[in-house]
C-alpha positions as CSV (number, residue, x, y, z in Angstrom):
1,X,-13.3,-63.7,2.0
2,X,-12.7,-62.2,5.4
3,X,-12.4,-58.5,5.9
4,X,-10.8,-57.0,9.0
5,X,-11.5,-53.4,10.1
6,X,-8.8,-52.0,12.4
7,X,-9.6,-48.7,14.2
8,X,-7.1,-46.5,16.0
9,X,-7.6,-44.2,19.0
10,X,-8.2,-40.5,19.8
11,X,-5.3,-38.3,18.7
12,X,-3.6,-41.3,17.2
13,X,-3.4,-43.0,13.8
14,X,-3.0,-46.4,12.1
15,X,0.5,-46.6,13.6
16,X,-1.1,-47.4,17.0
17,X,-2.2,-50.8,15.9
18,X,0.4,-51.3,13.2
19,X,2.0,-54.4,14.9
20,X,-1.3,-56.2,14.6
21,X,-2.2,-55.1,11.1
22,X,1.3,-55.9,9.8
23,X,1.1,-59.4,11.4
24,X,-2.3,-60.1,9.8
25,X,-1.1,-58.8,6.5
26,X,1.8,-61.3,6.5
27,X,-0.1,-64.3,7.9
28,X,-3.5,-64.1,6.3
29,X,-5.1,-63.3,2.9
30,X,-7.7,-61.1,4.5
31,X,-8.8,-57.7,3.3
32,X,-7.5,-55.2,5.8
33,X,-9.1,-51.7,6.2
34,X,-7.3,-49.2,8.5
35,X,-8.9,-45.8,8.2
36,X,-7.6,-42.6,9.6
37,X,-10.2,-40.3,11.2
38,X,-10.3,-36.6,10.0
39,X,-7.7,-34.5,11.8
40,X,-5.8,-37.6,13.0
41,X,-2.6,-39.4,11.9
42,X,1.1,-38.7,12.3
43,X,0.4,-34.9,12.2
44,X,-2.7,-33.8,14.1
45,X,-5.1,-31.2,12.9
46,X,-8.0,-31.5,15.3
47,X,-9.3,-28.0,15.6
48,X,-12.8,-27.8,14.3
49,X,-13.2,-31.6,13.8
50,X,-16.2,-33.4,15.4
51,X,-16.9,-36.8,16.7
52,X,-19.5,-37.2,14.0
53,X,-16.8,-37.0,11.4
54,X,-14.7,-39.6,13.1
55,X,-17.7,-41.9,13.5
56,X,-18.6,-41.4,9.8
57,X,-15.1,-42.2,8.6
58,X,-15.2,-45.5,10.4
59,X,-18.7,-46.3,9.3
60,X,-17.8,-45.6,5.7
61,X,-14.8,-47.9,6.0
62,X,-17.0,-50.7,7.4
63,X,-19.6,-50.4,4.7
64,X,-17.0,-50.5,2.0
65,X,-15.4,-53.5,3.5
66,X,-18.7,-55.3,3.8
67,X,-19.1,-55.0,0.0
68,X,-16.0,-57.1,-0.5
69,X,-16.0,-59.6,2.4
70,X,-18.3,-62.4,3.5
71,X,-17.1,-62.2,7.1
72,X,-16.2,-59.1,9.0
73,X,-13.9,-58.9,12.0
74,X,-13.4,-55.6,13.9
75,X,-10.4,-54.6,16.0
76,X,-10.6,-51.3,17.9
77,X,-8.1,-49.6,20.1
78,X,-9.0,-47.1,22.8
79,X,-11.6,-44.7,21.2
80,X,-11.5,-47.0,18.2
81,X,-12.7,-49.7,20.6
82,X,-15.8,-47.7,21.3
83,X,-16.4,-47.1,17.6
84,X,-15.8,-50.8,16.9
85,X,-18.5,-51.7,19.5
86,X,-20.9,-49.2,17.9
87,X,-20.4,-50.7,14.5
88,X,-20.8,-54.3,15.8
89,X,-24.0,-53.2,17.5
90,X,-25.5,-51.4,14.5
91,X,-24.4,-53.6,11.6
92,X,-23.1,-56.8,13.2
93,X,-19.8,-58.5,12.8
94,X,-18.4,-62.1,13.1
95,X,-15.8,-61.3,15.7
96,X,-14.9,-58.2,17.8
97,X,-11.7,-57.3,19.6
98,X,-11.6,-54.3,22.0
99,X,-8.1,-53.2,23.0
100,X,-8.0,-50.8,26.0
101,X,-11.3,-49.5,24.9
102,X,-12.2,-46.2,26.5
103,X,-15.6,-46.7,28.0
104,X,-13.9,-45.0,31.0
105,X,-10.7,-43.0,30.8
106,X,-7.9,-41.6,32.8
107,X,-6.6,-44.0,35.5
108,X,-5.5,-41.6,38.3
109,X,-3.4,-44.1,40.1
110,X,-1.3,-45.1,37.1
111,X,-1.1,-41.5,35.9
112,X,0.5,-40.6,39.3
113,X,3.0,-43.4,38.8
114,X,3.8,-42.3,35.3
115,X,4.2,-38.6,36.3
116,X,6.4,-39.7,39.2
117,X,8.6,-41.6,36.8
118,X,8.8,-38.5,34.5
119,X,9.8,-36.4,37.5
120,X,12.6,-38.8,38.4
121,X,13.8,-38.6,34.8
122,X,13.6,-34.8,35.0
123,X,15.7,-34.7,38.2
124,X,18.2,-36.8,36.3
125,X,18.1,-34.4,33.4
126,X,16.7,-37.1,31.2
127,X,13.1,-35.8,30.8
128,X,13.6,-34.7,27.2
129,X,14.5,-38.3,26.3
130,X,11.6,-39.9,28.2
131,X,9.4,-41.6,25.7
132,X,6.2,-41.4,27.7
133,X,6.8,-37.7,28.4
134,X,7.4,-36.9,24.8
135,X,4.3,-38.7,23.7
136,X,2.0,-37.0,26.3
137,X,3.6,-33.6,25.7
138,X,3.1,-33.7,21.9
139,X,-0.5,-34.9,22.2
140,X,-1.3,-32.2,24.8
141,X,0.2,-29.5,22.7
142,X,-1.5,-30.6,19.5
143,X,-4.9,-31.4,21.0
144,X,-7.3,-28.4,21.5
145,X,-9.9,-28.6,24.2
146,X,-12.7,-28.7,21.6
147,X,-11.3,-32.0,20.4
148,X,-11.3,-33.4,23.9
149,X,-14.9,-32.4,24.3
150,X,-15.8,-34.1,21.1
151,X,-14.1,-37.3,22.4
152,X,-16.2,-37.2,25.5
153,X,-19.3,-36.7,23.5
154,X,-18.5,-39.7,21.4
155,X,-18.0,-42.0,24.4
156,X,-21.2,-40.8,26.0
157,X,-23.1,-41.3,22.8
158,X,-21.8,-44.8,22.1
159,X,-21.8,-46.4,25.6
160,X,-25.5,-47.3,25.5
161,X,-25.0,-49.1,22.2
162,X,-22.7,-51.7,23.6
163,X,-25.5,-53.7,25.1
164,X,-26.6,-54.7,21.7
165,X,-23.4,-56.5,20.7
166,X,-23.9,-60.2,20.0
167,X,-20.7,-61.1,18.2
168,X,-18.0,-63.2,20.0
169,X,-15.9,-60.6,21.8
170,X,-12.4,-60.4,23.2
171,X,-11.7,-57.6,25.6
172,X,-8.1,-56.8,26.2
173,X,-6.9,-54.5,29.0
174,X,-3.4,-53.4,30.0
175,X,-3.3,-53.3,33.8
176,X,-0.7,-50.4,33.8
177,X,-2.8,-48.3,31.4
178,X,-2.7,-44.7,32.7
179,X,-5.5,-43.5,30.5
180,X,-8.1,-46.3,30.5
181,X,-8.6,-48.0,33.9
182,X,-9.4,-51.6,34.5
183,X,-13.0,-50.8,35.3
184,X,-13.5,-49.9,31.6
185,X,-12.9,-53.6,30.7
186,X,-15.1,-54.7,33.5
187,X,-17.9,-52.4,32.3
188,X,-17.6,-53.7,28.7
189,X,-17.8,-57.3,29.9
190,X,-20.8,-56.6,32.0
191,X,-22.6,-54.6,29.3
192,X,-22.0,-56.5,26.1
193,X,-24.8,-58.9,25.5
194,X,-22.7,-61.6,23.7
195,X,-22.7,-65.0,25.4
196,X,-19.2,-65.7,23.9
197,X,-17.0,-63.0,25.5
198,X,-13.9,-62.9,27.7
199,X,-11.4,-60.5,29.2
200,X,-7.6,-60.9,28.7
201,X,-5.5,-58.8,31.1
202,X,-1.8,-57.9,30.3
203,X,-0.1,-57.2,33.6
204,X,2.8,-55.1,32.4
205,X,1.2,-53.2,29.5
206,X,0.3,-49.5,29.4
207,X,-2.1,-47.7,27.1
208,X,-0.1,-48.2,23.9
209,X,-0.5,-51.9,24.3
210,X,0.3,-52.9,20.7
211,X,3.8,-51.4,21.1
212,X,4.5,-52.4,24.7
213,X,6.6,-55.1,26.4
214,X,3.9,-57.8,26.0
215,X,3.1,-57.0,22.3
216,X,4.1,-60.5,21.1
217,X,1.8,-62.2,23.5
218,X,-0.9,-59.7,22.5
219,X,-0.5,-60.4,18.8
220,X,-0.7,-64.1,19.5
221,X,-3.8,-63.7,21.6
222,X,-5.5,-61.6,18.9
223,X,-4.5,-64.0,16.1
224,X,-5.6,-67.1,18.0
225,X,-9.0,-65.5,18.8
226,X,-9.6,-64.5,15.2
227,X,-8.5,-67.9,13.8
228,X,-10.6,-69.9,16.3
229,X,-13.9,-71.5,15.2
């Protein structure tokens, strides 16, 4: 039996990777585990939460899945990609997929483009209807500085662990990601020890890659990698 652990990002929830988990649920008989870190989900409650809690939640989910499955696949998005890499390093897995994993974060060039786009919408009195603006605004309002500090601590803690990854690894990067820059994927590729690894770039995709314009191609890429021998 195959078990697939799917991990969401910072200030997010399982909805961030839902297109992939729904596809796998419909097209495989695998056991899927999609935990939600403390303080995360559709309603954020991050004040007082720590990176150790988020890491522990994912680790517990991995260990529970391992009791039920002979093979373990791990898919991690953004911060979840860093946690996925840590679990693959510490416990091992059969395949690993990192989606816009945040080894580095905040792409200034793309952020400027996104903000400019928001400003144009604002001048046209459409800012309140701008999807990107609404997403950033809600997360900014609901994310205390203490939580951002915890995120940074987690990334710093887990980065050195990536060198121990030996599982076949697919690194996916949206080239229009305003939060995680291209150099993050390049760092992951250069650091991960696995001999079987590759990067797949999606030219039109932003950070929320599972919901973006190339999501069908992304799902197919993920599925083909997981199904390959």
